[in-house]
C-alpha positions, 0 to 999 in steps of 0.5 A: 544482503537479501533477495529475494521473489516477492511472489515466495512470499505470504499475502496476507488479506487487510483486516482494519475495519473500512479494508475490503479486498486487499492483501500485503506483503510485507518484502522487506523490513524486520525480516531481512533487517532493514533498520530504517524502512519497510516496503509492502506489496499490496494487492486490491481485488476489484472493488477492493480498498484499504481504509481512509485513515491518517498517522503522524508518518508520510508514504511513498507510494508507487503503482504496478499495474491495474487502476486505481484511485487515491482519495483524499479530505478533498477528493481522488485522483486516478493513478496506474502503472508508474503513478508515485504518491507521496502521503504526506503525516496527518494527510486522511487517505485510501488507495481504492481499484478503479478496474476491472483487474488487481490494482497493485503497488510498492508502499514504502514506511519508517520501519518503525511503524506498522499500518495496515495489519 
């Protein structure tokens, strides 16, 4: 078993093309020996966003704080604390801060995949 606190982990700027103002922390993945899933914590600064992208695996997202938008090919949806989002494999998507405070969320993906660095 591994127990930790997210604030004790170093946040890293997401450097993928099309990203801006995004910090990522890997909470649980190969860093704790998790064999099946990787759970990440994202913080998106006001005006920030992840790149619009797609990949062959799903995401499960849970919004912790702030106001955000989930963008997809045919529109966007407002999200906030308590919202959850399932992004199926192959669907183009992006997350953007839609408020004046930090937008933060948890995101789980299969352990063998790398998404946003």
